[in-house]
Each structure stands twice: as structure tokens, then as C-alpha cells.
N, C-alpha and C positions, 0 to 999 in steps of 0.2 A: 714283714719287712724289719722290723727292729733287730732280730737276730743276726741277719745277714749282712747290716751296716756297721762299717767301722766307726769308732766315736767321731763325732762331729760330722757322720753322714747326713747328707740331706735326703729327704723323703717328699717327694712332690707327685699328686696327684688330683683327679678331678673326679666328680661326682654329680649325678643330678639330686636336686634337692627335694625332698618331700617322705612321703610314708607309702608309696604304692609300689605296686609289682607289675612292670608292663610285659605281657606275654606278647611274642611274634612268632607266626609259621612261617613268614617268608622276609628274607633279607637279600638286597640287592640280586633279585630274582632267582634265588635258591630257596629250596625249601630247608625248614630248620624248627628247631624246637627252643626257645631260647628266653627265660625270663630275666628280665633287668630290673634290679631293686634299687630305690630310690630310698636317700637316707637324709633326716633331718640334720642339721650341723651342729646342733647339741650333742647328738649321740655321737657323731665323728670327733668331735672336741673331747669328750668322754673317753673314747676309745683311745685316742692318742695318749693321753693322760694315763690311763691304766695301763699302757703298753711302756711307758716311760719316755716319752718323747718330750722334748720342751722347745721352747720358743718357736710356737707354731703360729700360723696366722690362716685366717681361712676368709677367701674374698668371694664374693657373690655377684650374680650378674643374671640379668633376665636373658630370654631366649632371643636370637637374632629373628625379627619377624619373617615369616613365609619361608624360612631357611634351615629353623631345626625342629626339632621337638619342642613343644611349647612347654617347657618346664625350665625352673631356674637352675643354675649351674652354681658349682662349689669348687673353687680351686684351693687347694689345700697344701700348705708349706709347712714343713716342720723338719726338726733335726735331733739326732741323737746325741744326748749330751756327752761329755767328755773330750772336748777338741784340745 
């Protein structure tokens, strides 16, 4: 993402927080073979810094009870320097 963003470009994404891999064989009634990787926020922070992003913020939240997979979420806001 860093390479394709213009200077000052924003990179916004979300991920599940943790260190697990969740495998599913069915999604919305369709057979599949998918692994979802969860990441700790310190790993995300290190990756952003190593890639050259600056001025980032990570907001964490608990899952909505009985509505979502029971894992914490992270919302990540970062910027490519040079605006």
C-alpha cells in the first residue's frame, strides 16, 4: 500500500486483534477454504513504521455481543509522509 499511495495519502484498515488463525469451510452457505489471520496491535504498529508510514493511530474495540465473531477489533489510521 505504501508504494501506491501519493505523499500525504491515507491508509485506513481494520483487523481482528490476536495471534490466532481462524479456518472456515463454509461462508454464507457456500463451501470455501479460507484462513483468517489475527494480528496483535504492536505487530501492526511495527509493520507501519518499518514501511515508512507516519502519524498513525490504532483504535481498539470489543466485539458487539451476539452480533460479531467474539474477538477484539483494531481500526488503523496512517499517513504516508510528504504532504
